[in-house]
C-alpha positions in Angstrom: 37.0 -39.9 14.5 37.8 -39.9 10.8 34.6 -38.5 9.3 33.3 -36.4 6.4 30.3 -35.0 8.1 28.6 -38.4 8.1 25.5 -39.5 9.8 25.1 -43.1 11.0 21.7 -44.5 11.8 23.1 -47.6 13.5 25.4 -47.5 16.5 27.5 -50.4 15.2 28.1 -48.5 11.9 29.3 -45.5 13.9 31.7 -47.7 15.8 33.0 -49.2 12.5 33.6 -45.6 11.3 35.6 -44.9 14.4 37.8 -47.9 13.9 38.9 -46.9 10.4 42.6 -47.4 9.6 44.7 -44.2 9.5 45.1 -44.8 5.7 41.3 -44.4 5.1 41.3 -40.7 4.1 43.9 -41.4 1.4 42.0 -44.5 0.3 38.7 -42.5 0.2 40.3 -40.0 -2.1 41.7 -42.7 -4.4 38.3 -44.2 -4.7 36.8 -40.8 -5.6 39.4 -40.4 -8.3 38.7 -44.0 -9.5 35.0 -43.3 -9.7 35.6 -40.1 -11.7 37.8 -42.0 -14.2 35.2 -44.8 -14.6 32.3 -42.4 -15.1 34.1 -40.3 -17.7 35.2 -43.3 -19.8 33.3 -43.3 -23.1 33.9 -47.1 -23.3 32.0 -47.8 -20.1 29.0 -50.1 -20.0 27.2 -51.3 -16.8 26.0 -54.9 -16.5 23.5 -56.6 -14.2 22.2 -60.2 -14.3 19.2 -61.7 -12.5 19.2 -65.4 -12.1 17.4 -68.7 -11.4 19.1 -69.1 -8.0 22.2 -68.1 -6.0 23.7 -71.6 -6.4 24.4 -72.9 -9.9 22.5 -70.0 -11.4 21.3 -69.4 -15.0 20.4 -66.0 -16.3 16.8 -65.0 -16.5 17.4 -61.2 -17.2 20.3 -59.3 -18.4 20.5 -55.5 -18.4 23.3 -53.4 -20.0 23.5 -49.6 -20.1 26.0 -47.0 -21.2 27.7 -44.6 -18.8 24.6 -42.3 -18.9 22.1 -45.0 -18.1 20.8 -45.4 -21.6 19.7 -48.9 -22.3 21.9 -51.0 -24.6 20.4 -54.4 -23.8 17.4 -55.4 -21.7 16.0 -58.9 -22.1 14.3 -61.7 -20.2 15.7 -65.1 -21.0 14.5 -68.6 -20.9 17.0 -70.3 -18.6 16.0 -73.8 -19.8 15.7 -74.6 -16.1 13.3 -73.9 -13.2 13.6 -70.7 -11.3 13.8 -71.2 -7.5 11.0 -69.8 -5.5 13.5 -67.8 -3.4 14.8 -66.1 -6.6 11.3 -65.3 -7.8 10.5 -63.8 -4.4 13.4 -61.3 -5.1 13.0 -60.4 -8.8 9.5 -61.5 -9.5 10.3 -63.5 -12.5 8.7 -67.0 -12.7 9.5 -70.0 -14.8 6.2 -69.6 -16.6 6.8 -66.0 -17.5 10.0 -66.8 -19.4 9.0 -70.1 -20.9 8.6 -68.5 -24.3 11.5 -66.1 -24.0 14.6 -66.7 -26.1 17.5 -68.6 -24.5 20.8 -67.0 -23.8 22.4 -68.6 -26.9 20.2 -66.3 -29.1 21.9 -63.2 -27.8 25.6 -64.3 -27.7 26.5 -62.5 -31.0 24.8 -59.2 -29.9 26.3 -59.3 -26.4 29.7 -59.9 -27.9 29.2 -56.8 -30.1 28.1 -54.7 -27.2 30.9 -55.7 -24.9 33.8 -55.7 -27.4 36.7 -53.6 -26.1 34.4 -51.9 -23.5 35.0 -51.5 -19.8 32.2 -53.5 -18.1 31.2 -52.3 -14.6 29.4 -54.6 -12.2 28.6 -54.8 -8.5 29.8 -58.2 -7.3 31.6 -59.2 -10.5 32.4 -62.7 -9.4 28.7 -63.5 -9.4 27.6 -61.8 -12.7 30.7 -62.8 -14.6 30.3 -66.3 -13.2 26.7 -66.6 -14.5 27.8 -65.5 -17.9 30.7 -68.0 -17.9 28.3 -70.8 -17.0 26.0 -69.8 -19.8 28.9 -69.5 -22.3 30.2 -72.9 -21.3 26.8 -74.4 -22.1 26.8 -72.5 -25.4 30.4 -73.3 -26.5 31.0 -76.6 -24.6 34.4 -75.2 -23.7 35.8 -73.4 -20.7 38.6 -71.9 -22.9 36.1 -70.5 -25.4 33.9 -69.1 -22.7 36.7 -67.3 -20.9 38.1 -66.1 -24.2 34.6 -64.6 -25.0 34.5 -62.9 -21.6 38.0 -61.6 -22.1 36.9 -59.3 -24.9 36.1 -56.6 -22.4 37.7 -55.2 -19.2 35.8 -56.3 -16.1 35.5 -53.8 -13.2 33.9 -54.6 -9.9 32.7 -51.6 -7.8 32.0 -53.6 -4.7 35.3 -53.2 -2.9 36.0 -49.6 -3.9 32.5 -48.5 -2.7 33.0 -50.4 0.6 36.3 -48.6 1.1 34.7 -45.2 0.2 32.0 -45.8 2.9 34.8 -46.8 5.3 32.9 -49.0 7.8 35.8 -51.1 9.1 35.1 -54.7 10.2 37.7 -55.6 12.8 36.6 -59.2 12.6 37.3 -59.5 8.9 40.0 -56.9 8.8 38.4 -55.2 5.8 35.8 -52.6 4.9 32.3 -53.9 5.4 30.2 -54.8 2.3 27.7 -52.1 1.4 24.3 -53.1 -0.2 23.1 -50.8 -3.0 19.4 -51.1 -2.1 18.8 -53.2 -5.2 15.4 -53.4 -6.8 16.3 -56.8 -8.4 15.6 -55.5 -11.9 18.6 -55.5 -14.2 18.5 -52.1 -15.9 17.3 -50.4 -12.7 20.3 -51.9 -10.9 22.7 -50.6 -13.6 21.4 -47.1 -13.1 21.5 -47.4 -9.4 25.2 -48.4 -9.6 25.9 -45.3 -11.8 24.0 -43.0 -9.4 26.0 -44.4 -6.5 29.3 -43.8 -8.2 28.1 -40.2 -9.0 27.9 -39.7 -5.3 31.4 -41.1 -4.8 33.1 -38.8 -7.3 
């Protein structure tokens, strides 16, 4: 069994660890080096977005920290739409609570300044970046301008490297199994949780 003195509390996870490809140890080391490089980059920022729903979402909270977990941006937003009860059940934010909050459009210049030429780390980039692209399309009225705005920083997704580092192999999907971070569904807390997780990796 390829292991680094691990403990597995579920039998199926122990079995997934036993099924790791022979290349896992080398991949594990590459992820460790990757995490070290990320965490020592002075340009690093960490982003998390909480939303109205999982489908066609709008942003209701955006958190942004530097590589030390210091808050750069932490705002609740009026999504100009209803927040689904299922989303409220996760993050605790209601439509009424953000009814008087500023909309995303107010913060576009500040966010552009904070993200410019930075490395932006997320967990599940496709979702967070997708939410921002949808907001920016509403702001600019142009997909080209929205994507140009997003292209001002380098986007980095930790979800696959962390799954590879944990090394729980799914034979069915022929890939490493997704690993939840134990999210609190609060944006800045999630940014700091991602940083602390990568500290364990490196």
